[in-house]
C-alpha positions, 0 to 999 in steps of 0.5 A: 500500500502506498499512503498519500499524506496528503493531496487534500490538506497539509498534514505535515504542517498542521496535523503531524501530531495526529499523524504520529499518534495514528502511527503509534495506534497502528491505524486511522479512519478516513471519511469518504469525501463523496459520502461522509457516512462511509468511513474506512479503517486504514492499517498503518503497520510498517508491513502494510505501508510500503511507502508514504508520500508526504505533500507539504508547504512546510515540513518543519514540524516533522523535522525533529521527529523523523526517527518515528518514521524509521520503520517506514519508507517515505519521501517528501514533496515540498511546495516552494513558490515565489508568491507573497501573502497576497496569494499564499496567505499563511505560508511562512517566509520562503527563506525559512522553508528553504532552510527547512528543506535543506535540513530535511534533505541532509537528513533523508537524502536529496532523492527523497526531497522533491521541490514543487514550484507549482502552480505557476500563475501569471499576473500583473505583479507576478510576471513571467520575468518575476518567475524566471528571476525568483526561480533561478534564485531558488534553484541556486539555493536548493542546488545539491539538496534536491534532484527534481523540481515539479512544475505546473501551470495554474488551472482555473477550477470552478472553486478557484475561479473567483480568486484567480479573477480577483488577482487578475490571473492570466489564462495561459496559452500553449505558447505562453507555457512553452516560453516559460518552460524553456526558460525555467528548463535552462535554469534547472539544467544549470543547477543540475535539477531535473524538471518535470510537469504535474498533470499537464497535457502539454508536451515539453520533452524538447526542453528536457521536461518530462511528465511527472508521477508525483506518486512515483513507482520509479522513485518508490522502487529506487527507495525500496531497492525492489522493482515493481510496477504499480497501476495508474490511479484511475481516480485521478484525472487522465493527465495525472501520472500518479500510481495507485495510493490511499489518501488519508487527508480530507478537504476543507482543512488546510489553513494555508488558505492559498488563493489557487487551492482547490482543496478548500471550498471556503476559508471559513470552513477550512479554519473552522475545521482546523480549530475543531481538530483533535490530535487524539481522534481516529479521524483527522477532524471531527468525531464519529456519530455512530451512524457511519458504516466503517469498513476495513480498506482493502490493501494492495501490496506491490513489492516482494516483502522477503527483504526490504532494506531502508535507505 
């Protein structure tokens, strides 16, 4: 089983205490996002969890507790952009996150510490020139601390359309994307960072940019030292390359309140749910009411468990 922690909210930044408590308990409960009355019980024993993929904008709270993950295989994806609080309202200063990123890399290895510069949003304030300038500053700072950077171009979701219009975000053409990608690729190559795209249809191979798998069976195989082919996650959109995983997060719980975020329907709901969070609960937020259907989640195993050597 591959555990995704999480596409739906920033568990390392805001719910790490809960997550470590659940590891100790050996299981967690997660509500079906389409049916809150349906709850699955997910085992968290090291023999069941083949790899954990952490998604975060700030891994600082987990940095001194990595020893509690010693029996697990894992890697981190850390989003660091060049936006200020007008777009990423409650994300800490980027200099702090970069220093945390570098410390994380020193502890777990550059191959397991992935930089995400996404999404790329073009506005009057955050122009193409702005992105190119700050991407190079960040790439130079992170050179040697990561092997890969994942980029994407902002999508105008129904949930985020109002926010995008409020900041006068530009809808990018394919030519816009190609022009930006070519410049960013030259910078990434200069600092020996492999560039990949997340959930993008556009083909940028001519600029040495391939399509990414954020839940990546190639990287997981490398970490475990055992080859395996994991099926594509059919629950994700067609252009997403991710392989199958179980996500343990829930929507409307991330207090970063980024303007481009599709995981919150409203800032008010996200903050209310965060405030009602209990680190000792079986659920990420809220409690069981007694009218739910709880079932044991089917676990798929993809690797030969005769011997796995952690790196």
